[in-house]
C-alpha positions, 0 to 999 in steps of 0.5 A, a space after each residue: 393449291 390456289 393462292 388468293 391472288 392467283 384466284 383472284 387473277 384467274 377471275 379477273 381473266 376470266 371475265 375479261 376475256 372469256 378464255 377457250 384456255 387459261 392457265 395461271 402458273 406460280 413460279 414464285 418457289 423458282 424465285 426464292 431468296 431473289 429481288 421481288 420475293 416478298 415472301 408471300 409465295 405469290 411473287 412471280 406468276 406465268 399467264 396462258 392464255 388463248 382467248 378469241 378477243 385477242 384475234 388481230 391483235 399484236 403480241 404487245 397489245 395482247 399483253 397490254 390488255 392482259 395487265 389492264 384487266 389485272 388492274 393493280 396486280 402486276 407490279 405492285 401485288 406481284 413483282 414479275 409477270 410473263 404473259 403468253 397470250 394468242 387467240 384460238 389456232 395460233 
């Protein structure tokens, strides 16, 4: 089941990057009781995204673009976010 925050992240990333592939993986259950677990069930995520828009960008630049597209979600509404961003064919 997709939670509201996961759904919002998927919408924002789709609008910003028109990805050829997008996985928003909720890792919160594996961090239950740890630092940053706010009990919402939506505190830790992994994003795996592939988009033509990442072509020619360095890894750090890609991560910055993903964080910017997510607005106030990283660090404020989500405790931890792992990002794996690539261009097609990588």
